[in-house]
N, C-alpha and C positions, 0 to 999 in steps of 0.2 A: 575147623572150629566146632566144638561140641557145646551143646546147650546144657547149662547148669540149672537143675530144678530149684525152684524157690522153696525155702523152708516153710512148713505149715505153721500157721500162727496157733498158739495155744491159749488164746484169750477166750474166756467164756463170758457170755453176756449174763449180767445179773438181772434176773427177772423180778419185776415188782410184785408186791403182795397181791394175792388173789382175794377178792371180796365176794361174799355171797349176797343173795338178794336181801336177806334179813339185815346184813351189815349196811346196805344202801338205805334201807328203810329207817334204821336206827340213826344213821347220820343225818338224813333228811329231817327226822323228828327233832333231834337235838338242835339243828340249825334253826328250825322254825320256832322252837321254844326260846332260843337266845334272841332272835329278832323280835318276837312278840313281847317278851317280858323283860328285855334288856338284861339277860343273865350272861355272865362271863363264862366262856367255854374254852377248852384246850383243844386245838385242832392240830392233828399230826398230818404232815404233808410228806409225800415221797417224791422227790424230784432230783434229777441229776445224780442218781444212784446213792442218795443219802436221805435220811429222815430229818425233818425239821419241825419243831413245835412252835405254835403261835397261840398266845393266850389273849383273848379280847372279847368284845361284844359284836355280834353280827349286826351290821347296819343296813346292808343291801344285798339282795340276791338277784343276779342278772342271768336268767336262764338262756337268753339269746346268745350272749358272749361266753357263757360258762364261767363267770367270775363271781366270787364272793368277796364283799367288802367288809372288813372288820376294823373296828376302832381299837387300837392298841395304844393305851396312854392317850396322847394328843394326836397321834398319827393315824391315818387311814391306810390299811394294807389290803391289797387286792391279791386274791388267791385263786388259782385255776382249780375249779371244782373237780376236774378229772384226776388231780393229784392228791385229793384228800383220802387218807387212809382210815382215820378214826376221829371222832368228836366225843369229848368227855366233859 
């Protein structure tokens, strides 16, 4: 009996976007403005190898859990802050 080698997988991992320190500062500033002045913002999130946009007003920032709560229409949406790519 001879051993048959397994074929090598050719899958490549898709790396997430790289953010600089200024990007993080800008994101934090925009989130703070939205919460303080009830300004609607567009948050782009990168999760599960795809981008998703959420538009709403920031209601709560929970640094302990790393969650951002936004009011989108009449619904509250929780977003993982580690997945945020940009805020406009």
